[in-house]
PyMOL Python script that loads the backbone (N, CA, C, O; Angstrom):
from pymol import cmd

cmd.read_pdbstr("""\
ATOM      1  N   MET A   1      59.255 101.836 105.243  1.00  0.00           N
ATOM      2  CA  MET A   1      58.526 101.684 103.960  1.00  0.00           C
ATOM      3  C   MET A   1      57.196 100.970 104.236  1.00  0.00           C
ATOM      4  O   MET A   1      57.152  99.925 104.884  1.00  0.00           O
ATOM      5  N   ASP A   2      56.147 101.555 103.738  1.00  0.00           N
ATOM      6  CA  ASP A   2      54.860 100.931 103.998  1.00  0.00           C
ATOM      7  C   ASP A   2      54.554  99.833 102.941  1.00  0.00           C
ATOM      8  O   ASP A   2      55.319  99.639 101.997  1.00  0.00           O
ATOM      9  N   GLY A   3      53.463  99.152 103.121  1.00  0.00           N
ATOM     10  CA  GLY A   3      53.086  98.043 102.276  1.00  0.00           C
ATOM     11  C   GLY A   3      52.965  98.369 100.829  1.00  0.00           C
ATOM     12  O   GLY A   3      53.404  97.585  99.987  1.00  0.00           O
ATOM     13  N   LEU A   4      52.364  99.538 100.484  1.00  0.00           N
ATOM     14  CA  LEU A   4      52.207  99.930  99.085  1.00  0.00           C
ATOM     15  C   LEU A   4      53.555 100.137  98.392  1.00  0.00           C
ATOM     16  O   LEU A   4      53.759  99.688  97.264  1.00  0.00           O
ATOM     17  N   GLU A   5      54.465 100.819  99.078  1.00  0.00           N
ATOM     18  CA  GLU A   5      55.779 101.068  98.510  1.00  0.00           C
ATOM     19  C   GLU A   5      56.529  99.750  98.315  1.00  0.00           C
ATOM     20  O   GLU A   5      57.203  99.561  97.303  1.00  0.00           O
ATOM     21  N   ARG A   6      56.414  98.853  99.268  1.00  0.00           N
ATOM     22  CA  ARG A   6      57.060  97.559  99.147  1.00  0.00           C
ATOM     23  C   ARG A   6      56.518  96.796  97.930  1.00  0.00           C
ATOM     24  O   ARG A   6      57.287  96.192  97.182  1.00  0.00           O
ATOM     25  N   GLU A   7      55.220  96.824  97.738  1.00  0.00           N
ATOM     26  CA  GLU A   7      54.609  96.182  96.578  1.00  0.00           C
ATOM     27  C   GLU A   7      55.083  96.769  95.278  1.00  0.00           C
ATOM     28  O   GLU A   7      55.315  96.039  94.315  1.00  0.00           O
ATOM     29  N   VAL A   8      55.233  98.080  95.231  1.00  0.00           N
ATOM     30  CA  VAL A   8      55.757  98.763  93.999  1.00  0.00           C
ATOM     31  C   VAL A   8      57.163  98.266  93.706  1.00  0.00           C
ATOM     32  O   VAL A   8      57.479  97.920  92.568  1.00  0.00           O
ATOM     33  N   TYR A   9      58.016  98.228  94.744  1.00  0.00           N
ATOM     34  CA  TYR A   9      59.358  97.771  94.551  1.00  0.00           C
ATOM     35  C   TYR A   9      59.421  96.315  94.127  1.00  0.00           C
ATOM     36  O   TYR A   9      60.273  95.946  93.318  1.00  0.00           O
ATOM     37  N   GLU A  10      58.530  95.477  94.660  1.00  0.00           N
ATOM     38  CA  GLU A  10      58.457  94.063  94.258  1.00  0.00           C
ATOM     39  C   GLU A  10      58.029  93.975  92.813  1.00  0.00           C
ATOM     40  O   GLU A  10      58.592  93.193  92.048  1.00  0.00           O
ATOM     41  N   LEU A  11      57.048  94.758  92.426  1.00  0.00           N
ATOM     42  CA  LEU A  11      56.610  94.710  91.020  1.00  0.00           C
ATOM     43  C   LEU A  11      57.716  95.221  90.091  1.00  0.00           C
ATOM     44  O   LEU A  11      57.880  94.691  88.992  1.00  0.00           O
ATOM     45  N   ASN A  12      58.468  96.227  90.502  1.00  0.00           N
ATOM     46  CA  ASN A  12      59.587  96.696  89.675  1.00  0.00           C
ATOM     47  C   ASN A  12      60.600  95.536  89.483  1.00  0.00           C
ATOM     48  O   ASN A  12      61.133  95.345  88.390  1.00  0.00           O
ATOM     49  N   GLY A  13      60.846  94.790  90.538  1.00  0.00           N
ATOM     50  CA  GLY A  13      61.753  93.656  90.421  1.00  0.00           C
ATOM     51  C   GLY A  13      61.177  92.570  89.518  1.00  0.00           C
ATOM     52  O   GLY A  13      61.921  91.934  88.770  1.00  0.00           O
ATOM     53  N   ALA A  14      59.892  92.353  89.575  1.00  0.00           N
ATOM     54  CA  ALA A  14      59.255  91.372  88.709  1.00  0.00           C
ATOM     55  C   ALA A  14      59.324  91.819  87.256  1.00  0.00           C
ATOM     56  O   ALA A  14      59.549  91.006  86.360  1.00  0.00           O
ATOM     57  N   LEU A  15      59.129  93.124  87.025  1.00  0.00           N
ATOM     58  CA  LEU A  15      59.236  93.643  85.666  1.00  0.00           C
ATOM     59  C   LEU A  15      60.652  93.541  85.122  1.00  0.00           C
ATOM     60  O   LEU A  15      60.836  93.251  83.940  1.00  0.00           O
ATOM     61  N   ASP A  16      61.654  93.772  85.958  1.00  0.00           N
ATOM     62  CA  ASP A  16      63.021  93.571  85.520  1.00  0.00           C
ATOM     63  C   ASP A  16      63.269  92.121  85.154  1.00  0.00           C
ATOM     64  O   ASP A  16      63.915  91.831  84.148  1.00  0.00           O
ATOM     65  N   ALA A  17      62.761  91.217  85.963  1.00  0.00           N
ATOM     66  CA  ALA A  17      62.982  89.781  85.721  1.00  0.00           C
ATOM     67  C   ALA A  17      62.285  89.319  84.455  1.00  0.00           C
ATOM     68  O   ALA A  17      62.850  88.556  83.672  1.00  0.00           O
ATOM     69  N   THR A  18      61.045  89.784  84.251  1.00  0.00           N
ATOM     70  CA  THR A  18      60.327  89.372  83.020  1.00  0.00           C
ATOM     71  C   THR A  18      60.995  89.962  81.775  1.00  0.00           C
ATOM     72  O   THR A  18      61.013  89.328  80.720  1.00  0.00           O
ATOM     73  N   SER A  19      61.534  91.156  81.894  1.00  0.00           N
ATOM     74  CA  SER A  19      62.239  91.775  80.772  1.00  0.00           C
ATOM     75  C   SER A  19      63.479  90.955  80.422  1.00  0.00           C
ATOM     76  O   SER A  19      63.724  90.662  79.251  1.00  0.00           O
ATOM     77  N   ALA A  20      64.249  90.594  81.421  1.00  0.00           N
ATOM     78  CA  ALA A  20      65.471  89.790  81.157  1.00  0.00           C
ATOM     79  C   ALA A  20      65.114  88.436  80.584  1.00  0.00           C
ATOM     80  O   ALA A  20      65.799  87.951  79.684  1.00  0.00           O
ATOM     81  N   LEU A  21      64.031  87.798  81.095  1.00  0.00           N
ATOM     82  CA  LEU A  21      63.619  86.513  80.595  1.00  0.00           C
ATOM     83  C   LEU A  21      63.162  86.618  79.121  1.00  0.00           C
ATOM     84  O   LEU A  21      63.484  85.770  78.288  1.00  0.00           O
ATOM     85  N   LYS A  22      62.419  87.664  78.843  1.00  0.00           N
ATOM     86  CA  LYS A  22      61.933  87.840  77.479  1.00  0.00           C
ATOM     87  C   LYS A  22      63.120  88.021  76.489  1.00  0.00           C
ATOM     88  O   LYS A  22      63.106  87.463  75.392  1.00  0.00           O
ATOM     89  N   GLU A  23      64.117  88.790  76.886  1.00  0.00           N
ATOM     90  CA  GLU A  23      65.276  88.979  76.044  1.00  0.00           C
ATOM     91  C   GLU A  23      65.976  87.669  75.730  1.00  0.00           C
ATOM     92  O   GLU A  23      66.340  87.425  74.580  1.00  0.00           O
ATOM     93  N   LYS A  24      66.173  86.815  76.740  1.00  0.00           N
ATOM     94  CA  LYS A  24      66.823  85.516  76.554  1.00  0.00           C
ATOM     95  C   LYS A  24      65.945  84.618  75.683  1.00  0.00           C
ATOM     96  O   LYS A  24      66.467  83.927  74.809  1.00  0.00           O
ATOM     97  N   LEU A  25      64.647  84.609  75.892  1.00  0.00           N
ATOM     98  CA  LEU A  25      63.760  83.818  75.057  1.00  0.00           C
ATOM     99  C   LEU A  25      63.794  84.249  73.612  1.00  0.00           C
ATOM    100  O   LEU A  25      63.779  83.418  72.704  1.00  0.00           O
ATOM    101  N   GLU A  26      63.840  85.551  73.400  1.00  0.00           N
ATOM    102  CA  GLU A  26      63.872  86.078  72.014  1.00  0.00           C
ATOM    103  C   GLU A  26      65.164  85.694  71.332  1.00  0.00           C
ATOM    104  O   GLU A  26      65.151  85.389  70.140  1.00  0.00           O
ATOM    105  N   LEU A  27      66.308  85.697  72.057  1.00  0.00           N
ATOM    106  CA  LEU A  27      67.540  85.241  71.471  1.00  0.00           C
ATOM    107  C   LEU A  27      67.493  83.760  71.071  1.00  0.00           C
ATOM    108  O   LEU A  27      68.001  83.364  70.022  1.00  0.00           O
ATOM    109  N   ARG A  28      66.881  82.975  71.921  1.00  0.00           N
ATOM    110  CA  ARG A  28      66.761  81.540  71.592  1.00  0.00           C
ATOM    111  C   ARG A  28      65.801  81.372  70.409  1.00  0.00           C
ATOM    112  O   ARG A  28      65.992  80.477  69.586  1.00  0.00           O
ATOM    113  N   LEU A  29      64.806  82.192  70.317  1.00  0.00           N
ATOM    114  CA  LEU A  29      63.854  82.122  69.194  1.00  0.00           C
ATOM    115  C   LEU A  29      64.577  82.334  67.859  1.00  0.00           C
ATOM    116  O   LEU A  29      64.346  81.622  66.882  1.00  0.00           O
ATOM    117  N   VAL A  30      65.467  83.349  67.856  1.00  0.00           N
ATOM    118  CA  VAL A  30      66.223  83.645  66.624  1.00  0.00           C
ATOM    119  C   VAL A  30      67.111  82.482  66.255  1.00  0.00           C
ATOM    120  O   VAL A  30      67.305  82.196  65.073  1.00  0.00           O
ATOM    121  N   GLU A  31      67.662  81.799  67.266  1.00  0.00           N
ATOM    122  CA  GLU A  31      68.555  80.690  67.029  1.00  0.00           C
ATOM    123  C   GLU A  31      67.859  79.339  66.721  1.00  0.00           C
ATOM    124  O   GLU A  31      68.470  78.407  66.197  1.00  0.00           O
ATOM    125  N   ALA A  32      66.569  79.278  67.066  1.00  0.00           N
ATOM    126  CA  ALA A  32      65.842  78.006  66.930  1.00  0.00           C
ATOM    127  C   ALA A  32      65.653  77.621  65.470  1.00  0.00           C
ATOM    128  O   ALA A  32      65.315  78.454  64.629  1.00  0.00           O
ATOM    129  N   ARG A  33      65.878  76.347  65.189  1.00  0.00           N
ATOM    130  CA  ARG A  33      65.753  75.857  63.782  1.00  0.00           C
ATOM    131  C   ARG A  33      64.514  75.005  63.662  1.00  0.00           C
ATOM    132  O   ARG A  33      63.929  74.936  62.581  1.00  0.00           O
ATOM    133  N   ASP A  34      64.086  74.350  64.732  1.00  0.00           N
ATOM    134  CA  ASP A  34      62.926  73.446  64.702  1.00  0.00           C
ATOM    135  C   ASP A  34      61.663  74.289  64.850  1.00  0.00           C
ATOM    136  O   ASP A  34      61.575  75.145  65.730  1.00  0.00           O
ATOM    137  N   GLU A  35      60.709  74.042  63.999  1.00  0.00           N
ATOM    138  CA  GLU A  35      59.423  74.816  64.050  1.00  0.00           C
ATOM    139  C   GLU A  35      58.695  74.582  65.390  1.00  0.00           C
ATOM    140  O   GLU A  35      58.098  75.510  65.935  1.00  0.00           O
ATOM    141  N   CYS A  36      58.743  73.384  65.904  1.00  0.00           N
ATOM    142  CA  CYS A  36      58.068  73.076  67.174  1.00  0.00           C
ATOM    143  C   CYS A  36      58.703  73.931  68.304  1.00  0.00           C
ATOM    144  O   CYS A  36      57.993  74.485  69.144  1.00  0.00           O
ATOM    145  N   VAL A  37      60.004  74.023  68.307  1.00  0.00           N
ATOM    146  CA  VAL A  37      60.711  74.790  69.320  1.00  0.00           C
ATOM    147  C   VAL A  37      60.324  76.295  69.166  1.00  0.00           C
ATOM    148  O   VAL A  37      60.101  76.994  70.155  1.00  0.00           O
ATOM    149  N   ARG A  38      60.257  76.744  67.947  1.00  0.00           N
ATOM    150  CA  ARG A  38      59.868  78.171  67.691  1.00  0.00           C
ATOM    151  C   ARG A  38      58.449  78.429  68.260  1.00  0.00           C
ATOM    152  O   ARG A  38      58.194  79.452  68.895  1.00  0.00           O
ATOM    153  N   GLU A  39      57.564  77.489  68.014  1.00  0.00           N
ATOM    154  CA  GLU A  39      56.196  77.666  68.504  1.00  0.00           C
ATOM    155  C   GLU A  39      56.126  77.706  70.022  1.00  0.00           C
ATOM    156  O   GLU A  39      55.397  78.518  70.591  1.00  0.00           O
ATOM    157  N   VAL A  40      56.864  76.854  70.664  1.00  0.00           N
ATOM    158  CA  VAL A  40      56.905  76.857  72.135  1.00  0.00           C
ATOM    159  C   VAL A  40      57.465  78.170  72.631  1.00  0.00           C
ATOM    160  O   VAL A  40      56.929  78.782  73.555  1.00  0.00           O
ATOM    161  N   LEU A  41      58.547  78.597  72.009  1.00  0.00           N
ATOM    162  CA  LEU A  41      59.154  79.873  72.444  1.00  0.00           C
ATOM    163  C   LEU A  41      58.213  81.033  72.204  1.00  0.00           C
ATOM    164  O   LEU A  41      58.102  81.918  73.052  1.00  0.00           O
ATOM    165  N   ASP A  42      57.533  81.052  71.069  1.00  0.00           N
ATOM    166  CA  ASP A  42      56.522  82.116  70.790  1.00  0.00           C
ATOM    167  C   ASP A  42      55.459  82.135  71.884  1.00  0.00           C
ATOM    168  O   ASP A  42      55.098  83.194  72.398  1.00  0.00           O
ATOM    169  N   ASN A  43      54.963  80.943  72.231  1.00  0.00           N
ATOM    170  CA  ASN A  43      53.924  80.877  73.269  1.00  0.00           C
ATOM    171  C   ASN A  43      54.430  81.305  74.630  1.00  0.00           C
ATOM    172  O   ASN A  43      53.704  81.943  75.391  1.00  0.00           O
ATOM    173  N   THR A  44      55.655  80.964  74.940  1.00  0.00           N
ATOM    174  CA  THR A  44      56.235  81.357  76.209  1.00  0.00           C
ATOM    175  C   THR A  44      56.470  82.868  76.257  1.00  0.00           C
ATOM    176  O   THR A  44      56.240  83.499  77.289  1.00  0.00           O
ATOM    177  N   ILE A  45      56.918  83.435  75.169  1.00  0.00           N
ATOM    178  CA  ILE A  45      57.140  84.907  75.076  1.00  0.00           C
ATOM    179  C   ILE A  45      55.810  85.603  75.257  1.00  0.00           C
ATOM    180  O   ILE A  45      55.734  86.628  75.934  1.00  0.00           O
ATOM    181  N   ALA A  46      54.736  85.049  74.648  1.00  0.00           N
ATOM    182  CA  ALA A  46      53.416  85.638  74.790  1.00  0.00           C
ATOM    183  C   ALA A  46      52.951  85.628  76.249  1.00  0.00           C
ATOM    184  O   ALA A  46      52.337  86.584  76.724  1.00  0.00           O
ATOM    185  N   LEU A  47      53.253  84.532  76.950  1.00  0.00           N
ATOM    186  CA  LEU A  47      52.879  84.418  78.373  1.00  0.00           C
ATOM    187  C   LEU A  47      53.660  85.429  79.215  1.00  0.00           C
ATOM    188  O   LEU A  47      53.101  86.065  80.109  1.00  0.00           O
ATOM    189  N   VAL A  48      54.954  85.572  78.922  1.00  0.00           N
ATOM    190  CA  VAL A  48      55.750  86.542  79.645  1.00  0.00           C
ATOM    191  C   VAL A  48      55.234  87.968  79.373  1.00  0.00           C
ATOM    192  O   VAL A  48      55.192  88.786  80.291  1.00  0.00           O
ATOM    193  N   ASP A  49      54.844  88.272  78.131  1.00  0.00           N
ATOM    194  CA  ASP A  49      54.243  89.563  77.807  1.00  0.00           C
ATOM    195  C   ASP A  49      52.975  89.804  78.614  1.00  0.00           C
ATOM    196  O   ASP A  49      52.757  90.905  79.121  1.00  0.00           O
ATOM    197  N   ALA A  50      52.140  88.779  78.734  1.00  0.00           N
ATOM    198  CA  ALA A  50      50.903  88.913  79.499  1.00  0.00           C
ATOM    199  C   ALA A  50      51.173  89.251  80.961  1.00  0.00           C
ATOM    200  O   ALA A  50      50.494  90.086  81.560  1.00  0.00           O
ATOM    201  N   HIS A  51      52.197  88.571  81.528  1.00  0.00           N
ATOM    202  CA  HIS A  51      52.571  88.875  82.907  1.00  0.00           C
ATOM    203  C   HIS A  51      53.101  90.318  83.014  1.00  0.00           C
ATOM    204  O   HIS A  51      52.785  91.031  83.966  1.00  0.00           O
ATOM    205  N   ASP A  52      53.889  90.724  82.052  1.00  0.00           N
ATOM    206  CA  ASP A  52      54.427  92.065  82.031  1.00  0.00           C
ATOM    207  C   ASP A  52      53.315  93.112  82.058  1.00  0.00           C
ATOM    208  O   ASP A  52      53.356  94.069  82.831  1.00  0.00           O
ATOM    209  N   ILE A  53      52.336  92.909  81.206  1.00  0.00           N
ATOM    210  CA  ILE A  53      51.186  93.840  81.136  1.00  0.00           C
ATOM    211  C   ILE A  53      50.449  93.883  82.480  1.00  0.00           C
ATOM    212  O   ILE A  53      50.072  94.959  82.944  1.00  0.00           O
ATOM    213  N   GLU A  54      50.246  92.733  83.097  1.00  0.00           N
ATOM    214  CA  GLU A  54      49.538  92.698  84.391  1.00  0.00           C
ATOM    215  C   GLU A  54      50.351  93.396  85.476  1.00  0.00           C
ATOM    216  O   GLU A  54      49.804  94.166  86.267  1.00  0.00           O
ATOM    217  N   TYR A  55      51.664  93.126  85.515  1.00  0.00           N
ATOM    218  CA  TYR A  55      52.523  93.763  86.517  1.00  0.00           C
ATOM    219  C   TYR A  55      52.508  95.280  86.331  1.00  0.00           C
ATOM    220  O   TYR A  55      52.465  96.019  87.314  1.00  0.00           O
ATOM    221  N   ARG A  56      52.542  95.743  85.111  1.00  0.00           N
ATOM    222  CA  ARG A  56      52.533  97.203  84.852  1.00  0.00           C
ATOM    223  C   ARG A  56      51.172  97.781  85.276  1.00  0.00           C
ATOM    224  O   ARG A  56      51.127  98.886  85.815  1.00  0.00           O
ATOM    225  N   ARG A  57      50.085  97.073  85.049  1.00  0.00           N
ATOM    226  CA  ARG A  57      48.785  97.534  85.484  1.00  0.00           C
ATOM    227  C   ARG A  57      48.715  97.675  86.990  1.00  0.00           C
ATOM    228  O   ARG A  57      48.261  98.690  87.518  1.00  0.00           O
ATOM    229  N   ARG A  58      49.167  96.652  87.662  1.00  0.00           N
ATOM    230  CA  ARG A  58      49.170  96.661  89.161  1.00  0.00           C
ATOM    231  C   ARG A  58      50.043  97.777  89.682  1.00  0.00           C
ATOM    232  O   ARG A  58      49.675  98.488  90.617  1.00  0.00           O
ATOM    233  N   ARG A  59      51.219  97.930  89.063  1.00  0.00           N
ATOM    234  CA  ARG A  59      52.140  99.022  89.542  1.00  0.00           C
ATOM    235  C   ARG A  59      51.506 100.381  89.320  1.00  0.00           C
ATOM    236  O   ARG A  59      51.626 101.260  90.174  1.00  0.00           O
ATOM    237  N   GLY A  60      50.827 100.578  88.185  1.00  0.00           N
ATOM    238  CA  GLY A  60      50.165 101.836  87.944  1.00  0.00           C
ATOM    239  C   GLY A  60      49.063 102.146  89.010  1.00  0.00           C
ATOM    240  O   GLY A  60      48.928 103.271  89.491  1.00  0.00           O
ATOM    241  N   GLU A  61      48.321 101.125  89.330  1.00  0.00           N
ATOM    242  CA  GLU A  61      47.281 101.304  90.365  1.00  0.00           C
ATOM    243  C   GLU A  61      47.896 101.695  91.709  1.00  0.00           C
ATOM    244  O   GLU A  61      47.407 102.582  92.408  1.00  0.00           O
ATOM    245  N   LEU A  62      48.994 100.996  92.045  1.00  0.00           N
ATOM    246  CA  LEU A  62      49.672 101.281  93.349  1.00  0.00           C
ATOM    247  C   LEU A  62      50.236 102.675  93.333  1.00  0.00           C
ATOM    248  O   LEU A  62      50.066 103.420  94.299  1.00  0.00           O
ATOM    249  N   LEU A  63      50.905 103.049  92.259  1.00  0.00           N
ATOM    250  CA  LEU A  63      51.498 104.392  92.197  1.00  0.00           C
ATOM    251  C   LEU A  63      50.436 105.467  92.280  1.00  0.00           C
ATOM    252  O   LEU A  63      50.674 106.527  92.861  1.00  0.00           O
ATOM    253  N   ALA A  64      49.266 105.214  91.709  1.00  0.00           N
ATOM    254  CA  ALA A  64      48.208 106.187  91.790  1.00  0.00           C
ATOM    255  C   ALA A  64      47.685 106.359  93.239  1.00  0.00           C
ATOM    256  O   ALA A  64      47.178 107.424  93.590  1.00  0.00           O
ATOM    257  N   ARG A  65      47.808 105.338  94.049  1.00  0.00           N
ATOM    258  CA  ARG A  65      47.370 105.398  95.430  1.00  0.00           C
ATOM    259  C   ARG A  65      48.428 106.032  96.376  1.00  0.00           C
ATOM    260  O   ARG A  65      48.107 106.442  97.492  1.00  0.00           O
ATOM    261  N   LEU A  66      49.656 106.097  95.916  1.00  0.00           N
ATOM    262  CA  LEU A  66      50.699 106.659  96.752  1.00  0.00           C
ATOM    263  C   LEU A  66      50.740 108.169  96.621  1.00  0.00           C
ATOM    264  O   LEU A  66      50.338 108.717  95.595  1.00  0.00           O
ATOM    265  N   GLN A  67      51.216 108.835  97.639  1.00  0.00           N
ATOM    266  CA  GLN A  67      51.373 110.280  97.597  1.00  0.00           C
ATOM    267  C   GLN A  67      52.509 110.624  96.625  1.00  0.00           C
ATOM    268  O   GLN A  67      53.476 109.869  96.522  1.00  0.00           O
ATOM    269  N   PRO A  68      52.407 111.744  95.919  1.00  0.00           N
ATOM    270  CA  PRO A  68      53.551 112.146  95.064  1.00  0.00           C
ATOM    271  C   PRO A  68      54.800 112.329  95.891  1.00  0.00           C
ATOM    272  O   PRO A  68      54.775 112.899  96.981  1.00  0.00           O
ATOM    273  N   GLY A  69      55.906 111.826  95.339  1.00  0.00           N
ATOM    274  CA  GLY A  69      57.203 112.016  96.020  1.00  0.00           C
ATOM    275  C   GLY A  69      57.600 110.927  96.969  1.00  0.00           C
ATOM    276  O   GLY A  69      58.663 111.027  97.582  1.00  0.00           O
ATOM    277  N   THR A  70      56.799 109.875  97.133  1.00  0.00           N
ATOM    278  CA  THR A  70      57.137 108.871  98.125  1.00  0.00           C
ATOM    279  C   THR A  70      58.149 107.866  97.619  1.00  0.00           C
ATOM    280  O   THR A  70      58.776 107.180  98.425  1.00  0.00           O
ATOM    281  N   LEU A  71      58.330 107.754  96.325  1.00  0.00           N
ATOM    282  CA  LEU A  71      59.294 106.778  95.799  1.00  0.00           C
ATOM    283  C   LEU A  71      60.572 107.458  95.227  1.00  0.00           C
ATOM    284  O   LEU A  71      61.463 106.765  94.737  1.00  0.00           O
ATOM    285  N   ASP A  72      60.656 108.733  95.285  1.00  0.00           N
ATOM    286  CA  ASP A  72      61.826 109.377  94.683  1.00  0.00           C
ATOM    287  C   ASP A  72      62.808 109.918  95.726  1.00  0.00           C
ATOM    288  O   ASP A  72      63.660 110.750  95.414  1.00  0.00           O
ATOM    289  N   GLY A  73      62.685 109.453  96.931  1.00  0.00           N
ATOM    290  CA  GLY A  73      63.633 109.827  97.994  1.00  0.00           C
ATOM    291  C   GLY A  73      63.264 111.114  98.733  1.00  0.00           C
ATOM    292  O   GLY A  73      64.016 111.548  99.605  1.00  0.00           O
ATOM    293  N   THR A  74      62.132 111.733  98.409  1.00  0.00           N
ATOM    294  CA  THR A  74      61.734 112.969  99.073  1.00  0.00           C
ATOM    295  C   THR A  74      60.618 112.754 100.061  1.00  0.00           C
ATOM    296  O   THR A  74      59.914 113.693 100.432  1.00  0.00           O
ATOM    297  N   GLU A  75      60.460 111.559 100.475  1.00  0.00           N
ATOM    298  CA  GLU A  75      59.315 111.305 101.400  1.00  0.00           C
ATOM    299  C   GLU A  75      59.528 111.887 102.771  1.00  0.00           C
ATOM    300  O   GLU A  75      60.645 111.915 103.287  1.00  0.00           O
ATOM    301  N   ARG A  76      58.480 112.338 103.338  1.00  0.00           N
ATOM    302  CA  ARG A  76      58.362 112.908 104.673  1.00  0.00           C
ATOM    303  C   ARG A  76      59.580 113.683 105.091  1.00  0.00           C
ATOM    304  O   ARG A  76      59.619 114.220 106.198  1.00  0.00           O
TER     305      ARG A  76
END
""", "prot")
cmd.dss("prot")
cmd.show_as("cartoon", "prot")
cmd.util.cbc("prot")
cmd.orient("prot")
């Protein structure tokens, strides 16, 4: 596996992690009763969303640089 493919797989892992984190934060947000806690959770969710957007942008750039078929098991 070359460096670009490794980076794509790492970004996929980061996207999975941010998705799981966001789900847990959203559950806590629903359960939160204190307005200060809700505000902190809202801000944290926004930060996780920003990272998700950046990871998706980077992954898109990397995928555009890879040859078609290199990540679906049909390489070389």
